[in-house]
C-alpha positions as CSV (number, residue, x, y, z in Angstrom):
1,M,0.0,0.3,0.1
2,A,1.1,3.6,-0.7
3,R,2.5,5.5,2.2
4,T,1.6,9.1,1.1
5,Y,-1.7,10.4,0.6
6,F,-0.9,11.6,-3.1
7,D,0.1,8.3,-3.9
8,L,-2.6,6.6,-2.2
9,C,-5.1,8.3,-4.1
10,K,-3.4,7.6,-7.3
11,E,-3.4,4.1,-6.0
12,Q,-7.3,3.9,-5.0
13,A,-8.1,5.6,-8.4
14,A,-6.4,3.1,-10.5
15,R,-8.2,0.0,-8.4
16,Y,-11.5,1.4,-7.9
17,G,-11.9,4.1,-10.7
18,E,-15.6,5.4,-10.8
19,A,-16.6,4.2,-7.5
20,P,-17.4,6.8,-4.9
21,A,-14.9,8.3,-2.5
22,V,-16.6,11.5,-1.1
23,I,-20.2,12.3,-1.0
24,H,-21.3,16.0,-0.1
25,A,-24.4,18.0,-0.5
26,G,-26.1,15.7,-3.1
27,K,-22.7,15.5,-5.0
28,T,-20.6,12.2,-5.5
29,V,-17.0,12.4,-6.3
30,S,-15.4,9.2,-7.5
31,Y,-11.8,8.3,-6.9
32,L,-11.0,9.1,-10.4
33,S,-12.1,12.7,-9.9
34,L,-10.7,13.2,-6.6
35,M,-7.2,12.2,-7.9
36,E,-7.5,14.5,-10.7
37,K,-8.7,17.4,-8.6
38,A,-5.9,16.9,-6.3
39,A,-3.3,16.7,-9.1
40,Q,-4.7,20.3,-10.3
41,V,-4.3,21.5,-6.9
42,A,-0.6,20.5,-6.9
43,A,-0.1,21.7,-10.4
44,A,-1.3,25.2,-9.4
45,L,0.7,25.4,-6.4
46,R,3.6,24.4,-8.0
47,A,3.0,27.3,-10.9
48,E,2.7,29.7,-7.6
49,G,6.1,28.9,-6.4
50,V,5.2,26.2,-3.9
51,R,8.3,24.1,-3.1
52,Y,8.8,21.3,-0.7
53,G,8.4,21.9,2.8
54,D,6.1,24.7,2.3
55,R,3.0,24.8,4.3
56,I,-0.6,25.4,2.8
57,G,-3.5,26.6,5.1
58,I,-7.1,25.1,4.9
59,L,-9.8,27.2,6.4
60,I,-12.8,24.9,5.0
61,P,-15.3,22.8,6.8
62,N,-16.1,19.0,5.6
63,R,-16.3,19.4,2.1
64,P,-14.5,17.9,-0.9
65,E,-12.5,20.7,-1.5
66,W,-10.7,20.0,2.0
67,I,-9.8,16.8,0.9
68,E,-8.4,17.6,-2.5
69,I,-6.3,20.5,-1.4
70,A,-4.7,18.0,1.6
71,I,-3.9,15.6,-0.8
72,G,-2.7,18.1,-3.5
73,A,-0.7,19.8,-1.1
74,G,1.5,16.8,-0.4
75,G,1.5,16.1,-4.3
76,A,3.4,19.5,-4.6
77,G,5.9,18.6,-1.7
78,A,4.1,20.8,0.9
79,V,2.2,20.3,4.1
80,A,-1.5,20.8,4.6
81,V,-2.1,23.0,7.5
82,P,-5.9,22.8,8.6
83,F,-7.3,25.7,10.6
84,S,-10.2,25.4,12.8
85,T,-13.7,26.8,11.1
86,W,-14.5,28.1,14.8
87,S,-11.7,30.6,14.6
88,T,-12.3,34.3,15.3
89,K,-10.5,37.0,13.8
90,Q,-8.2,37.3,16.4
91,E,-7.2,33.4,16.2
92,L,-6.8,33.5,12.7
93,D,-4.5,36.1,13.2
94,F,-2.3,34.1,15.5
95,L,-2.8,31.1,13.2
96,L,-1.6,33.1,10.2
97,R,1.6,34.1,12.2
98,D,2.4,30.5,13.8
99,S,1.8,28.6,10.6
100,A,3.6,30.4,8.4
101,V,1.5,29.4,5.4
102,T,2.6,30.3,1.9
103,H,-1.3,29.8,0.9
104,L,-4.4,29.9,2.5
105,F,-7.8,28.1,0.9
106,A,-11.0,29.1,2.6
107,L,-14.6,29.6,2.4
108,A,-16.0,33.1,2.1
109,R,-18.4,32.3,5.2
110,F,-19.3,29.7,7.3
111,S,-21.9,29.5,10.3
112,D,-21.5,32.6,12.0
113,R,-18.2,33.3,10.6
114,N,-17.2,35.8,7.8
115,Y,-13.8,34.4,7.0
116,A,-13.5,36.8,3.8
117,A,-14.2,40.0,5.8
118,D,-11.8,38.6,8.9
119,L,-9.0,38.3,6.2
120,A,-9.2,41.3,4.4
121,A,-8.9,43.2,7.6
122,L,-6.1,41.2,8.6
123,I,-4.0,41.3,5.1
124,P,-5.1,44.7,3.3
125,D,-1.1,44.9,2.3
126,L,-1.6,41.3,0.4
127,L,-4.7,42.6,-1.3
128,E,-3.2,45.9,-2.6
129,G,-0.2,43.6,-4.3
130,R,2.3,44.1,-1.5
131,V,4.1,41.7,0.9
132,S,1.9,41.3,4.1
133,C,3.9,43.0,6.9
134,A,2.1,40.7,9.5
135,F,2.7,37.6,7.5
136,P,5.5,37.9,5.0
137,R,5.4,34.0,3.8
138,L,1.7,34.6,2.7
139,K,1.5,34.9,-1.0
140,N,-2.2,34.1,-1.9
141,V,-5.8,33.6,-0.2
142,I,-8.0,31.3,-2.5
143,I,-11.6,31.4,-1.8
144,I,-13.3,28.3,-2.8
145,E,-16.6,29.5,-3.9
146,P,-17.5,31.7,-6.8
147,G,-17.9,35.5,-6.4
148,D,-15.8,38.2,-6.1
149,F,-14.7,38.8,-2.1
150,Y,-12.5,41.6,-1.6
151,G,-10.5,40.8,-4.4
152,F,-9.1,37.2,-3.5
153,T,-8.4,34.5,-5.8
154,D,-11.3,32.5,-6.9
155,Y,-10.7,28.7,-6.5
156,D,-12.0,27.5,-10.0
157,R,-9.9,30.6,-11.5
158,F,-6.6,29.1,-9.6
159,L,-7.0,25.8,-10.9
160,A,-8.0,26.7,-14.7
161,D,-6.1,25.3,-17.3
162,R,-3.7,23.5,-15.3
163,P,-3.3,19.9,-16.6
164,P,-2.7,17.3,-13.7
165,L,0.5,17.5,-12.3
166,A,3.3,14.9,-13.4
167,V,5.5,13.0,-11.2
168,L,7.8,15.4,-9.6
169,P,11.6,14.7,-9.3
170,P,12.8,12.6,-6.0
171,G,12.8,14.9,-3.3
172,E,10.2,17.4,-4.6
173,M,7.1,15.3,-3.5
174,A,6.0,14.5,0.0
175,S,7.5,11.3,0.9
176,A,6.4,8.9,3.5
177,G,8.7,10.3,6.2
178,D,7.7,13.8,5.4
179,D,4.7,15.7,7.5
180,A,1.1,15.4,5.9
181,L,-0.6,17.6,8.5
182,I,-0.1,20.2,11.0
183,L,-3.0,20.1,13.4
184,Y,-3.7,22.8,16.0
185,T,-4.7,21.3,19.3
186,S,-5.4,22.8,22.8
187,G,-2.7,21.7,25.4
188,S,-1.4,22.8,28.7
189,S,-0.2,26.2,27.1
190,A,-2.3,29.2,26.7
191,L,-1.9,29.0,23.0
192,P,-2.6,26.1,20.7
193,K,-0.1,23.5,19.9
194,A,1.0,22.7,16.4
195,V,1.2,19.0,16.0
196,R,3.0,17.4,13.2
197,L,1.7,14.1,11.8
198,K,3.6,12.3,9.1
199,Q,2.4,10.6,6.0
200,H,3.1,7.1,6.5
201,G,1.8,7.3,10.3
202,C,-1.7,8.7,9.1
203,I,-1.7,6.0,6.4
204,E,-0.7,3.0,8.3
205,N,-2.3,3.6,11.6
206,G,-5.6,4.9,9.7
207,F,-5.5,1.4,7.8
208,N,-5.3,-0.2,11.1
209,I,-8.3,1.8,12.5
210,G,-10.5,0.8,9.4
211,E,-9.3,-2.9,10.1
212,R,-10.5,-2.8,13.6
213,Q,-14.1,-1.4,12.4
214,G,-14.5,-4.1,9.7
215,Y,-14.3,-1.5,6.8
216,G,-14.6,-2.8,2.8
217,P,-14.9,-0.9,-0.3
218,N,-18.6,-1.0,0.2
219,D,-18.9,0.6,3.1
220,R,-20.1,4.5,3.4
221,V,-19.0,6.4,6.5
222,L,-20.9,9.6,7.9
223,L,-18.4,12.0,9.1
224,A,-19.9,15.1,10.9
225,P,-17.2,15.8,13.3
226,P,-14.4,18.3,11.8
227,L,-11.8,17.4,9.3
228,F,-9.6,19.6,11.2
229,W,-9.4,17.3,14.1
230,S,-7.2,14.4,13.8
231,Y,-10.2,12.3,14.7
232,G,-11.7,13.5,11.3
233,S,-8.4,13.5,8.9
234,A,-5.8,11.6,10.6
235,N,-8.4,8.8,11.7
236,A,-11.5,8.9,9.7
237,L,-10.4,10.0,6.3
238,S,-7.0,8.0,6.4
239,A,-9.3,4.5,7.4
240,V,-11.9,5.0,4.5
241,M,-9.5,5.9,1.7
242,T,-7.1,3.0,2.8
243,H,-10.1,0.8,2.3
244,G,-11.4,2.1,-0.8
245,A,-14.7,3.1,0.7
246,C,-16.8,6.4,0.6
247,I,-16.6,9.1,3.2
248,V,-19.9,11.1,3.4
249,L,-19.4,14.6,4.6
250,Q,-21.5,16.8,6.8
251,D,-20.5,20.4,6.8
252,K,-21.1,20.5,10.8
253,F,-23.3,18.3,13.0
254,G,-26.9,18.6,13.1
255,S,-29.1,15.4,14.0
256,A,-31.9,16.1,11.8
257,E,-29.7,16.3,8.6
258,S,-27.3,13.8,9.8
259,L,-30.5,11.0,9.9
260,D,-31.3,12.5,6.3
261,L,-27.6,11.6,5.0
262,I,-27.7,7.9,7.1
263,E,-31.0,7.0,5.3
264,T,-30.2,8.7,1.8
265,H,-26.9,7.5,1.3
266,A,-27.5,4.0,3.2
267,C,-24.5,4.7,5.5
268,T,-22.8,1.6,7.5
269,A,-20.4,3.4,9.8
270,L,-20.2,7.0,11.3
271,Y,-17.7,8.6,13.8
272,T,-19.8,9.6,16.6
273,L,-19.6,11.7,20.2
274,P,-21.7,11.1,23.3
275,G,-23.6,14.3,22.8
276,M,-24.0,13.6,19.2
277,T,-25.4,9.9,19.9
278,A,-27.6,11.5,22.4
279,S,-29.0,14.2,19.9
280,L,-29.4,11.6,17.4
281,I,-31.6,9.5,19.3
282,R,-33.8,12.2,21.1
283,D,-34.4,13.7,17.6
284,P,-38.0,14.0,17.1
285,A,-37.7,12.4,13.6
286,F,-35.5,9.5,14.8
287,S,-36.4,5.8,14.1
288,R,-34.6,2.7,14.2
289,D,-35.9,1.9,10.6
290,R,-34.0,5.2,9.4
291,V,-30.6,3.9,10.5
292,K,-31.0,0.4,9.7
293,T,-28.0,0.2,7.6
294,L,-25.5,1.2,10.3
295,R,-23.1,-1.7,11.4
296,T,-20.0,-0.2,12.5
297,G,-18.1,3.2,13.8
298,L,-16.2,4.8,16.4
299,T,-17.2,6.6,19.7
300,I,-15.4,7.8,22.6
301,G,-16.8,8.0,26.1
302,S,-17.9,5.8,29.1
303,P,-19.6,2.4,28.8
304,Q,-22.8,3.8,29.0
305,D,-22.3,6.1,26.0
306,V,-20.7,3.1,24.0
307,H,-24.2,1.0,25.1
308,E,-26.2,3.4,24.0
309,A,-24.5,3.9,20.4
310,A,-24.9,0.0,20.1
311,T,-28.5,-0.4,21.4
312,K,-30.4,2.7,21.2
313,L,-28.6,4.1,17.9
314,G,-28.3,0.8,16.4
315,V,-24.7,0.6,15.6
316,S,-24.2,-3.0,17.0
317,E,-20.5,-3.2,16.3
318,I,-19.6,0.3,17.3
319,C,-16.1,0.6,18.2
320,N,-14.6,2.1,21.7
321,V,-11.2,4.0,21.3
322,Y,-8.4,6.0,23.0
323,G,-6.1,8.3,21.7
324,A,-5.2,11.8,21.1
325,T,-4.1,14.1,18.1
326,E,-0.4,13.4,19.2
327,T,-1.2,9.7,18.4
328,Y,-2.7,9.9,15.0
329,G,-6.4,10.1,16.5
330,N,-6.4,6.9,18.0
331,C,-3.7,4.4,19.5
332,C,-6.5,1.7,21.1
333,V,-9.5,0.4,19.2
334,T,-11.8,-2.3,20.2
335,W,-12.5,-5.1,17.5
336,H,-15.9,-4.6,16.1
337,H,-17.0,-8.2,16.1
338,W,-16.2,-8.3,20.1
339,P,-19.2,-8.8,22.3
340,L,-20.7,-5.3,23.2
341,E,-19.7,-5.8,26.9
342,K,-15.9,-6.5,26.0
343,R,-16.2,-3.0,23.9
344,M,-17.8,-1.3,26.8
345,E,-15.4,-2.2,29.3
346,C,-11.8,-1.0,27.9
347,Q,-10.8,0.5,24.7
348,G,-9.0,-2.3,22.9
349,P,-5.3,-3.5,22.4
350,P,-2.8,-0.8,21.2
351,L,-3.1,-0.8,17.5
352,P,-0.2,-2.5,15.5
353,G,3.0,-0.4,15.5
354,N,2.0,1.1,19.0
355,M,3.4,0.5,22.4
356,I,1.7,1.5,25.8
357,R,3.3,1.8,29.3
358,F,1.7,3.0,32.5
359,V,4.2,4.8,35.0
360,D,4.0,6.0,38.7
361,E,3.0,9.6,38.8
362,V,5.3,10.3,41.5
363,S,8.6,8.3,40.6
364,G,8.1,7.9,36.7
365,A,8.8,4.3,37.1
366,E,6.7,1.7,35.3
367,V,4.3,0.2,37.3
368,E,3.4,-3.8,37.5
369,F,0.9,-5.1,34.6
370,G,-2.4,-4.3,35.6
371,Q,-1.9,-1.6,38.0
372,P,-3.2,2.0,37.1
373,G,-0.7,4.7,36.2
374,L,0.0,7.4,33.8
375,A,-0.3,6.2,30.4
376,E,2.6,6.7,28.1
377,V,2.8,6.0,24.1
378,K,5.2,5.1,21.6
379,G,5.0,4.1,18.1
380,F,2.9,6.0,15.8
381,I,2.8,9.3,17.6
382,T,3.9,12.9,16.4
383,P,7.5,13.6,16.0
384,G,7.0,17.0,18.2
385,Y,5.3,20.1,18.0
386,T,6.6,23.1,16.1
387,N,6.5,26.6,15.4
388,A,5.5,28.5,18.9
389,S,5.0,25.3,20.8
390,I,8.1,23.6,20.2
391,D,9.4,24.3,23.8
392,Q,6.5,22.0,24.8
393,N,8.4,19.1,23.4
394,D,10.6,18.4,26.6
395,K,7.4,18.2,28.6
396,A,5.2,16.1,26.5
397,F,8.0,13.5,25.4
398,T,10.4,11.3,27.6
399,Q,13.9,10.6,26.7
400,D,13.2,7.1,25.2
401,G,10.5,8.4,22.7
402,Y,7.3,8.0,24.6
403,Y,4.4,10.4,24.6
404,R,2.9,11.6,27.9
405,T,-0.8,11.6,27.6
406,G,-1.4,12.8,30.9
407,D,-4.5,10.4,31.3
408,I,-4.6,7.5,34.0
409,G,-5.2,4.1,32.7
410,C,-4.3,0.3,33.0
411,F,-4.0,-2.9,31.0
412,D,-6.8,-5.4,31.9
413,P,-6.0,-9.1,32.1
414,E,-5.8,-9.6,28.4
415,G,-3.6,-6.6,27.9
416,H,-6.3,-4.3,26.9
417,F,-6.2,-0.2,27.5
418,V,-8.8,0.6,30.1
419,F,-8.9,4.3,30.6
420,I,-9.6,5.6,34.2
421,G,-9.2,9.5,33.9
422,R,-7.7,12.5,33.3
423,N,-4.8,13.4,35.3
424,T,-3.9,16.8,33.6
425,E,-5.6,20.2,34.1
426,M,-7.0,19.9,30.4
427,I,-10.8,19.8,30.2
428,K,-12.4,17.6,27.7
429,R,-16.1,18.8,26.4
430,A,-18.0,17.2,23.7
431,G,-14.7,15.5,22.4
432,I,-12.9,18.7,22.2
433,N,-9.9,19.6,24.5
434,I,-10.0,22.8,26.0
435,S,-6.9,24.3,27.8
436,P,-7.8,26.2,31.0
437,A,-4.9,28.5,30.6
438,E,-6.1,29.5,27.2
439,V,-9.7,30.2,28.6
440,E,-8.1,32.4,31.7
441,N,-5.9,34.3,29.2
442,I,-9.5,35.2,27.3
443,L,-11.1,36.3,30.4
444,L,-8.0,38.4,31.6
445,M,-8.4,40.2,28.1
446,H,-11.5,42.0,29.8
447,P,-10.4,45.0,31.5
448,K,-12.6,44.6,34.7
449,V,-10.9,41.1,35.5
450,E,-8.0,40.8,37.6
451,S,-7.5,37.2,37.8
452,A,-9.2,34.0,36.7
453,G,-9.2,30.2,37.0
454,V,-11.0,27.5,35.0
455,V,-11.5,24.0,35.7
456,G,-13.5,21.3,34.5
457,V,-16.6,19.5,36.0
458,V,-17.8,15.8,35.0
459,D,-21.1,15.8,32.9
460,R,-23.0,13.1,31.7
461,E,-23.6,14.0,28.4
462,R,-20.6,16.5,27.3
463,G,-18.0,14.9,29.4
464,E,-16.9,18.1,31.3
465,L,-18.2,21.6,31.5
466,A,-15.8,24.6,31.6
467,I,-16.6,26.5,35.1
468,A,-14.6,29.6,35.1
469,F,-14.2,31.7,38.3
470,I,-12.8,35.5,38.2
471,V,-12.0,38.0,40.9
472,A,-13.1,41.6,39.3
473,R,-10.5,44.6,39.3
474,R,-11.1,47.0,42.5
475,G,-13.9,49.4,41.7
476,T,-15.4,47.2,38.6
477,E,-18.7,45.2,38.7
478,P,-18.6,42.9,35.5
479,T,-21.4,40.7,35.1
480,E,-21.5,37.2,33.9
481,A,-23.5,38.1,30.8
482,E,-20.9,40.9,30.1
483,L,-18.0,38.5,30.5
484,L,-19.6,35.8,28.3
485,A,-20.4,38.3,25.6
486,H,-16.6,39.1,25.7
487,C,-15.6,35.6,25.3
488,R,-17.9,34.8,22.6
489,S,-16.1,38.0,20.7
490,V,-12.8,37.1,20.9
491,A,-12.7,33.1,20.8
492,S,-14.4,30.2,19.4
493,K,-17.6,29.0,20.8
494,Y,-16.0,25.9,22.6
495,K,-13.7,28.0,24.3
496,V,-16.7,29.9,26.0
497,P,-17.3,28.9,29.6
498,D,-20.4,27.2,30.5
499,R,-20.5,29.3,33.6
500,I,-18.7,32.2,35.2
501,E,-18.5,33.0,38.9
502,I,-17.5,36.2,40.4
503,R,-15.7,35.8,43.4
504,S,-13.8,38.0,45.8
505,T,-10.8,35.8,46.0
506,L,-9.7,32.2,44.5
507,P,-7.6,29.7,46.3
508,L,-4.0,30.2,46.1
509,T,-1.0,28.4,47.4
510,P,1.4,30.3,49.6
511,T,3.6,30.8,46.6
512,G,0.5,32.7,44.7
513,K,-0.5,29.6,42.6
514,L,-4.0,28.6,41.9
515,Q,-5.1,25.7,43.9
516,R,-6.9,24.0,41.2
517,R,-8.1,21.0,43.3
518,E,-9.8,23.1,45.5
519,L,-11.3,25.2,42.9
520,K,-12.6,21.9,41.2
521,E,-14.3,20.9,44.4
522,H,-16.1,24.5,44.5
523,A,-17.1,24.1,40.8
524,T,-18.6,20.6,41.3
525,D,-20.8,21.5,44.1
526,L,-21.9,24.7,42.3
527,V,-22.8,22.3,39.3
528,T,-24.4,19.9,41.6
529,T,-26.6,22.5,43.3
530,Q,-27.7,24.9,40.9
531,G,-26.6,23.3,37.4
532,A,-24.8,24.9,34.2
533,R,-26.5,27.9,32.8
534,H,-24.8,28.2,29.7
535,G,-23.2,25.8,27.2
């Protein structure tokens, strides 16, 4: 099997030809058409001076263009750098600076975001034909929908008259050991971390994930979680393409549309999360008959979440998983054919090529088999962070090459991974990692906030809630509504706290460090007695 996305697409085009590769908004793209479009993208990028190692930004929701651009970037020798479609103007400013992309492909608008307007405000000099002072490496912004958007390049015009790229000389195309993706993910730092994922890792680990789910060429896999997550790109896209299956893309999750897509396209698999599963089951239009074609897929959550996906949603062979962006989406997956009870109680054995050990939190020594400890993973893991987050590498990786997950787990008697809980400050809400430090920095940007502390509280449907506590500056009286509005104006929706409490003090150590454990106890009591008002 090919070991780069570009070669894989070429290989599958030769093997499956006109068989469907992608379905989106009623349009079907064959493997042959996908390969032709990706090769056109590669040719256009090379004609614009893109060379080996350059970075290509993607600000697009789940659409076929996302896939053809990511594959085409590798064909041109470049690296695809997806940006979150939740990004605000301020977040785009950081992403453009940090990633140093030479080209950015974007939708003009999506959901409540006007990317074209935000980008025009950020790079007025580029629009006037000058090098951007803020982003000197950025040469072009390409809008993938037709129309005149502030003078940005139109996607069809960008690709016009570009014959598919011929094979480049050795060393010019991306090879197996080169980066395929740089994904931005929240971490312990106040800014998102740039995670490098290699071509061969995406392909090989993705193939093994597809094997655990029992994929074949006749499968149609619904993907509503975003492609800019590793769950979507390094995981779902790779698992589908390596098996010659078809990926059915949904721009963003909505239970009514998801049910329509499953029924219309006879989807056999889906990628879901606990909140999505619950939403589908509760939808007034839900019936088991509408989802009768579903067989397999992936979910992340508690044993009850797996049980509901299998029995109530009807995905009888749903797989339970464990992983992170740094582990190419997943490093452990249960087999689809296992009894449901077994899939509920563990996250499966490590995927081929991965090794997991558990170490003592204090000493760092490996614990005895079956005993709980901090999980560390080796094998298909990122070669490291890059850009502004490069200084996080020493903290995240051991001297002997293991990634420190920050999670507590153990092996069951059969050597299967059992997730016990988080040991880090990270909050995981609805499958999204949220950095408390990043949310605290957002709150501290408000002129009435003196100090802030953010912690996670367990929630049945969303995994965790983000609860914020702030101390106001002397002489000011901010309201919760005012602070929430501030957060929404400068940050993606998922970074907005579920609740903000205004206090006179925050619990601190004698050295002035925030006592998160005590704050977490306050937050838990608060949610237990009063509930969460926002989200």
